[in-house]
C-alpha positions as CSV (number, residue, x, y, z in Angstrom):
1,M,81.6,115.3,81.6
2,F,79.8,115.3,78.2
3,I,76.4,116.1,79.9
4,D,77.9,119.0,81.9
5,Y,79.4,120.6,78.8
6,L,76.1,120.1,76.8
7,R,74.2,121.9,79.5
8,I,76.6,124.8,79.4
9,F,76.4,125.1,75.6
10,R,72.6,124.9,75.6
11,D,72.4,127.9,77.9
12,V,74.3,129.9,75.3
13,V,73.4,128.5,71.8
14,S,71.2,126.0,70.2
15,V,72.7,122.6,70.2
16,E,71.7,119.4,68.4
17,V,73.3,116.1,69.0
18,V,73.5,113.8,66.0
19,G,75.0,110.5,65.0
20,Y,73.7,108.2,67.8
21,S,71.0,105.5,67.9
22,S,67.7,105.5,69.6
23,K,69.0,103.4,72.4
24,Q,71.9,105.8,73.0
25,R,69.4,108.7,72.9
26,D,67.2,107.0,75.6
27,M,70.3,106.4,77.7
28,Y,71.3,110.0,77.4
29,E,67.9,111.3,78.3
30,L,67.9,108.9,81.3
31,L,71.2,110.3,82.5
32,V,70.0,113.9,82.0
33,D,66.8,113.3,84.0
34,T,68.5,111.4,86.8
35,N,69.2,113.4,89.9
36,H,72.8,112.9,91.0
37,H,73.1,112.3,94.8
38,I,76.4,111.9,96.6
39,V,76.3,108.7,98.5
40,L,78.4,108.8,101.6
41,P,80.4,105.7,102.6
42,Y,78.8,103.6,105.3
43,K,80.5,103.9,108.6
44,E,80.7,101.0,110.9
45,N,79.9,101.5,114.5
46,F,81.9,100.3,117.4
47,V,79.9,97.1,118.0
48,E,80.2,96.1,114.3
49,K,84.0,96.5,114.4
50,I,84.3,94.4,117.6
51,G,82.2,91.7,115.8
52,E,84.3,91.8,112.7
53,N,87.5,91.6,114.6
54,T,86.2,88.7,116.7
55,V,85.2,86.8,113.6
56,D,88.6,87.5,112.0
57,I,90.5,86.3,115.1
58,Y,88.3,83.1,115.3
59,T,88.9,82.4,111.6
60,Q,92.7,82.9,112.0
61,I,92.7,80.5,115.0
62,V,90.8,77.8,113.0
63,D,93.1,78.3,110.0
64,F,96.2,78.0,112.2
65,I,95.0,74.8,113.9
66,R,94.3,73.4,110.5
67,F,97.7,74.4,109.3
68,I,99.3,72.8,112.4
69,G,97.4,69.6,111.7
70,E,98.5,69.4,108.1
71,M,102.1,70.1,109.1
72,F,102.2,67.4,111.7
73,Y,100.7,65.0,109.3
74,A,103.4,65.8,106.8
75,I,106.1,65.4,109.6
76,F,104.8,62.0,110.6
77,H,104.6,60.9,106.9
78,T,108.2,62.0,106.3
79,I,109.3,60.1,109.4
80,L,107.7,57.0,108.2
81,H,109.1,57.6,104.7
82,P,112.5,59.1,105.3
83,R,113.5,58.7,101.6
84,E,111.0,61.5,100.8
85,M,112.9,63.9,102.9
86,R,114.3,66.7,100.7
87,L,117.9,66.9,102.0
88,K,119.2,69.1,99.3
89,E,116.6,71.8,100.1
90,M,117.2,71.4,103.8
91,V,121.0,71.9,103.4
92,Y,120.2,75.0,101.3
93,H,118.0,76.5,104.1
94,I,120.5,75.6,106.8
95,H,123.0,77.7,104.8
96,Q,120.6,80.5,104.3
97,S,119.2,80.6,107.8
98,G,122.2,79.5,109.7
99,F,125.6,80.2,108.1
100,N,124.5,83.5,106.5
101,A,123.2,84.7,109.9
102,L,126.5,84.1,111.8
103,L,127.7,87.7,111.4
104,I,124.6,89.5,112.6
105,V,124.0,87.0,115.4
106,G,127.6,87.1,116.6
107,L,127.8,90.9,116.5
108,T,124.5,91.3,118.4
109,A,125.5,88.8,121.0
110,F,128.9,90.4,121.4
111,L,127.3,93.8,122.0
112,V,124.7,92.4,124.4
113,G,127.5,90.8,126.4
114,M,129.4,94.1,126.5
115,V,126.3,95.9,127.7
116,I,125.6,93.4,130.5
117,A,129.2,93.7,131.7
118,Y,129.4,97.4,131.6
119,Q,126.1,97.9,133.4
120,G,126.8,95.2,136.0
121,A,130.3,96.5,136.6
122,V,129.0,99.8,137.8
123,Q,126.9,98.2,140.5
124,L,129.3,95.4,141.5
125,A,132.2,97.8,141.9
126,K,130.3,99.6,144.6
127,F,130.5,96.5,146.8
128,G,133.9,95.3,145.7
129,A,132.5,92.3,144.0
130,D,134.1,92.9,140.6
131,I,134.8,89.2,139.9
132,F,131.1,88.4,140.1
133,I,130.6,90.1,136.7
134,V,131.8,86.8,135.2
135,D,128.8,85.0,136.9
136,T,126.4,87.6,135.6
137,V,127.6,87.5,132.0
138,A,128.1,83.8,131.7
139,I,124.9,82.6,133.3
140,S,122.6,85.2,131.8
141,M,124.0,84.7,128.3
142,T,123.8,80.9,128.3
143,R,120.5,80.5,130.0
144,E,118.4,83.5,128.8
145,L,119.9,86.2,126.6
146,G,121.8,84.0,124.2
147,P,118.8,81.9,123.1
148,M,116.4,84.8,123.2
149,I,118.5,87.3,121.3
150,T,119.4,84.7,118.6
151,A,115.7,83.7,118.2
152,I,114.6,87.3,117.9
153,V,117.2,88.0,115.2
154,I,116.2,84.9,113.3
155,A,112.5,85.7,113.6
156,G,113.1,89.0,112.0
157,R,115.5,87.7,109.4
158,S,114.5,84.1,108.5
159,G,110.9,84.1,109.6
160,S,110.1,87.1,107.4
161,A,112.0,85.5,104.5
162,Y,109.9,82.3,104.8
163,T,106.7,84.4,104.6
164,A,107.9,86.4,101.7
165,E,109.1,83.4,99.7
166,I,106.0,81.3,100.2
167,G,103.8,84.4,99.8
168,A,105.4,85.2,96.5
169,M,104.7,81.7,95.3
170,K,101.1,82.0,96.5
171,I,100.7,85.2,94.4
172,T,102.2,83.7,91.3
173,E,100.0,80.6,91.8
174,E,103.0,78.3,92.0
175,I,101.5,76.6,95.1
176,S,98.2,75.9,93.3
177,A,100.2,74.5,90.4
178,M,102.0,72.2,92.8
179,R,98.8,70.9,94.2
180,T,97.4,70.4,90.7
181,M,100.4,68.3,89.8
182,G,100.0,66.2,92.9
183,F,102.8,67.6,95.0
184,D,102.3,68.3,98.7
185,P,103.3,72.0,99.4
186,F,104.0,71.1,103.1
187,S,106.6,68.4,102.1
188,F,108.2,70.7,99.5
189,L,108.1,74.1,101.2
190,V,107.4,73.8,105.0
191,L,109.3,70.8,106.2
192,P,112.7,71.7,104.7
193,R,112.5,75.1,106.3
194,L,111.3,73.7,109.6
195,F,113.9,71.0,109.9
196,A,116.7,73.3,108.7
197,L,115.9,76.0,111.3
198,M,115.6,73.4,114.1
199,I,119.1,72.3,113.2
200,A,120.6,75.7,112.6
201,L,119.2,77.7,115.6
202,P,120.9,75.6,118.3
203,L,124.2,76.0,116.5
204,L,123.6,79.7,116.3
205,I,122.8,79.9,120.0
206,F,126.0,78.1,120.8
207,F,127.9,80.7,118.7
208,A,125.9,83.5,120.3
209,D,126.8,82.2,123.8
210,I,130.5,82.3,122.9
211,M,130.4,85.8,121.4
212,G,128.4,87.1,124.3
213,I,130.9,85.8,126.8
214,I,133.8,87.3,124.8
215,G,132.0,90.6,124.7
216,G,131.5,90.4,128.5
217,A,135.2,89.5,129.0
218,F,136.3,92.5,126.8
219,A,134.1,94.9,128.7
220,S,135.3,93.5,132.1
221,Y,138.9,94.0,131.1
222,M,138.2,97.6,129.9
223,E,136.0,98.6,132.9
224,L,137.2,96.5,135.8
225,G,140.7,95.4,134.8
226,I,139.8,91.7,134.9
227,S,142.3,89.9,132.8
228,P,141.2,87.2,130.3
229,T,143.0,84.6,132.4
230,M,141.1,85.6,135.5
231,F,137.8,85.7,133.6
232,I,138.3,82.2,132.1
233,D,139.3,80.8,135.5
234,R,136.2,82.2,137.1
235,L,134.1,81.0,134.1
236,Y,135.2,77.4,134.8
237,E,134.1,77.7,138.4
238,V,130.6,79.2,137.9
239,L,129.4,78.1,134.5
240,E,127.8,74.7,135.0
241,V,126.9,72.4,132.1
242,K,123.2,72.6,133.0
243,H,123.1,76.4,132.2
244,Y,124.3,75.7,128.7
245,L,122.0,72.7,128.2
246,L,118.9,74.6,129.4
247,G,119.7,77.4,126.9
248,M,120.3,74.9,124.1
249,L,117.0,73.2,124.9
250,K,115.1,76.3,123.9
251,G,116.7,76.3,120.4
252,P,114.6,73.7,118.7
253,I,111.4,74.9,120.3
254,F,112.1,78.5,119.3
255,A,113.0,77.3,115.8
256,F,109.7,75.4,115.5
257,V,107.7,78.4,116.5
258,I,109.5,80.8,114.1
259,A,109.3,78.5,111.1
260,T,105.7,77.6,111.8
261,I,104.6,81.2,112.1
262,G,106.7,82.2,109.0
263,C,105.2,79.5,106.8
264,Y,101.7,79.9,108.1
265,R,101.7,83.6,107.3
266,G,103.2,82.8,103.9
267,F,100.3,80.5,103.0
268,G,97.9,83.2,104.3
269,V,98.9,85.7,101.6
270,S,96.1,86.6,99.2
271,D,96.4,87.6,95.6
272,N,98.0,91.1,96.0
273,T,101.3,92.6,97.1
274,E,99.7,94.6,100.0
275,S,98.7,91.3,101.6
276,L,102.3,90.1,101.2
277,G,103.6,93.1,103.2
278,L,101.0,92.8,105.9
279,Q,101.6,89.0,106.4
280,T,105.4,89.6,106.5
281,T,104.9,92.2,109.2
282,S,102.6,89.9,111.1
283,S,105.1,87.1,110.8
284,V,107.9,89.1,112.4
285,V,105.6,90.5,115.2
286,N,104.0,87.2,116.0
287,G,107.4,85.4,115.9
288,I,109.1,87.8,118.3
289,F,106.2,87.9,120.6
290,L,105.9,84.1,120.9
291,V,109.7,83.7,121.4
292,I,109.5,86.1,124.3
293,A,106.4,84.4,125.7
294,F,107.9,80.9,125.5
295,D,111.1,82.2,127.0
296,A,109.1,83.6,130.0
297,L,107.3,80.3,130.2
298,F,110.6,78.4,130.3
299,S,111.9,80.7,133.0
300,V,108.9,80.0,135.2
301,I,109.1,76.2,134.6
302,F,112.9,76.1,135.3
303,T,112.5,78.2,138.4
304,E,109.7,76.0,139.8
305,L,111.8,72.9,139.0
306,G,114.8,74.4,140.8
307,V,117.2,74.1,137.8
């Protein structure tokens, strides 16, 4: 800016610059004599982008495998030394991830049960098979939709919270301080969240099953005139214990996936807030995708096994 004004003044009047040293004068003359060229940013070609993305994916896979290994080591160490289990923190996270999520999980399951009943009633009424709406609601909620809907809600709610909490600690260097003082971050941060979610999610699935069936019963009464007594009597006939158990079996596995992804993304946060937002988004996306993928895998396995 100074050089530009100096050139303008010299075109009009005689200008003399005083009050600077010989080194400053040499620097000034160097700047005046230097040709200013605009350097355009380098643009990567398509092949370079593919290479960078491939390396990034490979690095993430290696980091995730390392994270899983450290987590399993911490789990086995805790099993062998149960006194080191942090029960107070576990109870706190059960309350945060389980009890505080009852409202949203229950409301979501209730509405999903209503939607299934309303949509099924339209088709079943054409064939005079109104009572089979109970089969549709009960089996679909307990085997598939109850566990999956609950896990998706928890992935968006608790999985993102795990990433944000651990990521904030990473930014403020609290995790580095823990390691410096000889504390294992996995025992203090990961395991309480993992065990808490593996306990809370099956209970939430049970609650979601009940609310979904209630929603289906409400819609059946409104749309088809099926009384609650008729609905419950049919429910006793068609809803076998195995359907409930198969749905509950998914709970701990979904919880393990959600908690692992949430904590892994939290440890992957770098020293800026933008990274925190990106990792939180990735946690939700990865968690929901893996929940749906594992649910599809379970469906195939259960179908092949004939259960």
